[in-house]
Phi, psi and omega in degrees: 000144183246134181240122177250124174250119182239153177242147181239137175252127174239185185294331180291330184276000180281345177274145183299329181290327183265355186298319181250032179290124182299326180297318179294319180295317180295320179297319182289322178289317180299320179296321179290327182278332182281341182298312180293334180296319182286335179260001182299319178295323179293317180296319179295319179294321177295321178296313179299319179296319179294319178295317179296320178296320177297316180296321178295318178296319179296320179293320177298316179297316179298318179296319179297317179296318180296319178296320179297315177298321179297317179296316180297317180297318179297317181291322177297320177295319178297322177295325175296317177295321179298320180296318178295317179297319179297319177297317180295315180294326177294318177297319179297320179294316179297319179295316180295323179294316178295321179296319179296317178299315180296319180294322179293318178296319180295320178294318179296329178276354179085013183273332180230166180269176182293331180297325177293320178294316179296321178295320178294322177293320178298316179295322178296316180295323177294320178294321177297316179298317177299320180294317180295320178296318179296320178295317178297320179297321179294319177296318180297317179291329176295318177295319178298325177295316179299319179293317180296332179276003175107006178279174177251151176300149184298321180298319180294318180297318178296320180297319179294320178296319180296319180294320178296320180296327179274354178083020181238141177288138180289141176282143181256000000 
């Protein structure tokens, strides 16, 4: 709280007899002391409003941090699932590849027909497609992790670099 004590000189105080008159001094001090009393409620209300605004900002920040942690945790869990899926698809691809090799050898030896070889090739291609899809999902989730950790999408970063090179600010 701030207290201002001010003194006022008026025409009556210009005479030497009235210069140190106690009545004049009390009036000037009293006027200075009563001013903060009338604005005290306003100052207290402004203080409460500022404290409440600070608490609201802190709660918003806390909520933002919690949502960010939740996003990072979700993406990390998705990456764990992606790693397991990638291992499974890799085993399926290896199995289909070995089966195709065996079917081709069997066909070359005259033990099986061409349909068995074509079926083994179809299974191999499906396994390859599954592996590529799992790999793409893992890359996508890795990018999502970078974004959740506060990074920018690569396209946006490239766009900003291109705009800087052209001397124009990138639109957001």
